[in-house]
N, C-alpha and C positions, 0 to 999 in steps of 0.2 A: 444608520441602518446596519444591524449585525451581518457578518459575511461568513461564508464557509471555506474550509479547507478540505478538498478531496485528497485524503492520504495515500490514496492509490489508485491510478489510473494508467492503463497501457495505452497512452496515447500514439504508440508507434506502429500499433497493431494494423494489419491489411485492411480490417474493417472499417478504418478511418481514411483510407487513401483518397477517397473522393471527395470528402469534404471535412478533413481536418481543421482546416481554420475557422470555418463556420460551427464546428465543434466547440472549438475554444470561444468564439464568440457568444455562443447560447451559453456557454457555462457563466460567463462574465456577466451576460444580462441576467442570470438567474442568482446574481451575488454568490458565485462561488469565486472567490479572490485569489486562490492559489490551489494548484494541482500538483501532485508528487508523483512523477514519472520512473516507476522502476525498471532497471533491464533484467533481463531473463538471461543472457548468455554474452561472451566476449563480441558476438557478431552484431549485437545492436549497443553496445557501449557509445560508439560515436552518435548513433541515430538519436538516444534518448537524449544525449548532451546537446545535440545540435537543435532538437525541438524545444528543449527547455529555454535555452538561448533565444531562439526565434521566436516564441511566445511568451517570454518574460515568465516561464516556471521555473520548478527545481526539479531535482532528479536525483537516483540513485544507482550505484552499480554493484551489480551481483551476478550470481548464477544459480538459476532456478533448479530445484531438484527434479523436474520434469525434463530438463534438458541436459542433464549430466551423461546418460546413455553414452554418447559416442566420444565423450570427453576425456582427458586424461590431464596430469598435474600441468602441463602447458597451459592448459585454459585458466588454472589457478594463478599461473606467474602472469599470464596477461591480465588478469584482474588486479593483481597487487601493483602492476607497472602502472595500470590506468587509475589508480586511486593515488600512488604517488604523483603520477603527472598532472593530476585534476586536483589534489587536495586543496589547493590554493584557490579553487572556482566556490564563489560562495553560493552558487546554486547546486552545488553536489551537498546534499543534505544527510544522507546514509548510505550504507551498505546494503543492497537488497535487489531484487527478491531473493532470499536465502531460506533454506529451511529443510523440512522432510514432508515427503508425501507417502503415506501409509494407505492410501486409498486404492490408488490405481495398481492393479495387478501385475506382477512380473518384474516391478523395479528392484535393482540392488540396494537393498537397506544398507548395507556396509557401506557401498560406495558414496551413497547419500551423506551417511553420518561423517566419512572422511570430507567430503567436500563442504559441509555445514561447519565442522569443527575447524577448518582450516579458514574459512571466510569468517568466523567469529574471532579468530586471532587476528584476522587482518583489521577486523572493525576496531578492535581494541588497540592495535598497533597506530592506526590512524585517528583514532578518538573519534570515531563516529558511530551512531546508533545503528540499528538494524531494522529492517522490514522483514517480518518473519512469515513463511509459509507454514500454517500449522493445519493440516489433514490427516486427523487420526493419529496423531504424532507428538501431542502436546507434551506427555511424559518424558519422552526422550529427549526432545527440545530443551526441557527444563534441566533434565539431567544433566547435559552438556555446559548449560549456563552455571549450574552450581559447582560443577568442575572446575571452572574457571575461578571461583571465588572472588578476590580482589580485582577490580579491573574489568569485570564482566561488562558488555555493553549492553545497554538499555534500547528500547525503542518501540515499536508496535508488533503487536499480535495480530496480522492481518487475516480478515475474514474469521473472525473467531468463533468457532462453535464447539467449543469443548463443555465440561462441567463446571460448576460453579468453584468447586474445590481446585480446578485447574487454572482458572480464572483467577482467583485469590492468590495462587503461586505466582503467577505471571506479574500480577499487581504487587506481590510482595518484592519482586525483583526489580520493580522499577518500570515496568511496560505499561503501556496503553493497549487498549482492545478496540480493534477496528469492527464497526457495524454499518453493514450496507443492505442491498436489495433483499438478501435471503431473510431477513427480518422482517420484511413487509408482508409474508404470506402468514395467513392465518392458521395454517396448519403447522408452523413451524413453532409448536408450543414451548420446548425447551429453550430455544434461543430466544423467543420473544421474554420470557421469563428471565432468562440471564440480563438481556438488554435492559429489562425494567428494574433490575435488582442490583446490578453492580454500581460501586460508587461511581457518581457523576464525575468524578475527577480522573477516572479510568477509562473514558469514553473518547475515541477520536471518530470521526466519519469518513466513509470511503464508498466509491462504487464499483471498484474493480473493473471498469469500463475496457472493452467491451462486452465483459461477462458478468454473472450474476445479475440479472436485470429484476428489477422490483415486479411485484404480482400484475401491475397494470400494463407491463410491456409483455411478460409472460403468457397473459392470459388474453391478450388483445384478440377480437373475435376475427377481425379482418385478416389479422396475420395467420389464425387458425385456418382459415378458409383458404389462405394461399399456400397451405401446406408446412409454414413456417414454426418451428417449435418455439421460438422466442424472439422477441425483438433487440436489437441492439441496445445496449445501456451505454449512456455517457454521462459525463460529470454535470450537464444541466438538470438530471434527474435527482439531483444531491438534497436540495432543500426539500422537494416533496417525501423521499425516503426518510430524511431528517423529521419532518413534520409527523410522521408516523410513529419514530422512536418517541419524540415528545409527547404525544397523545398517550403510549404506552407507561411514561413515567410521570403524566399529571403535571407537566411544566409546559411553558411555553416556547414555541419555536426560537424565540429571541433569545432566552435563558440558554437552551441547549446550544445556539450558535456560540453565544458568548462563552461558554464553558469549553466547548469542543474546540475553539480557536486557541483558546489558552493551553488546552490540554496538547494539542498538536505540536505549539511551539515548545512544550516543555519535552517532548518525546523527540522533536526535531529541532535542537537549540539552533541551527542557522536559519530557520525559518525566522526567528526574531530579530536576526541582523538585517533582513532585507526590509524594504520599505512594506509599509501596510499595501497589500492588494497587490497583484502582479506588476503594475506598472509598465513602461515600454521595455522592449527586449535591451538587454545590455549591448552596449556599442562595442565593437571589436572583438565579437565572441570569439573563442579559440578555434583553431584549425583541428583537423582530426588529431586524434591520440597516436602517438607514434607507435 
């Protein structure tokens, strides 16, 4: 039976503290064979690496644009040291989550670009792909990638919601586009057209758990009655999310699973070096990063 890879899940988030192991178990029971855990800042580098080893998953190390406000270049140095220390770890698959956020007001865009450019250089130095945060910032992200010319990293444009022209530009640079819960809303007309129209070989699946819930969690009547804005998303929702994308594209879920699994391994080559499925945790998982 085809399986799925959730290419973006913040399993270290506090929302999962009460039942993290059960979340992973539900994902596996739903045929989600692998989950990528991106870091967001130096404070969680050890956490995501530890969770990846504990549960037989994979991880990325990077600094999220929404986290850079109080940071300086010592954080970038900490990232470089962590990448150097863990580069031999087969479960380290990317540099991420990195990128630019031009949606949240009041952020220092110049500082964001500095952190983004430096992290792209590290990805090239350590020969790792990147997981890109793309929120109203696609053109600037692309500009930095083009400036690097030879050796620019590839990877995944996470939670992509740009134009078809921007999508084609990322695809032309060797990137895959991540689609998840936002695409399940009938009102997301542009995103649904994009998800239906881009080449199948450009798509990977993701949840961004615990965020970006699909419509059936966001609109659950019981949750609304309890005053909750949305339900918690988790990797076990991925097959149902993917089913909606398969219907949009007029293909079977099995065909979508086969294609997106191959695409994830292309985007994150270290996935292909691991055994099929998550398997047991590695024995002798490394200790904390120095």
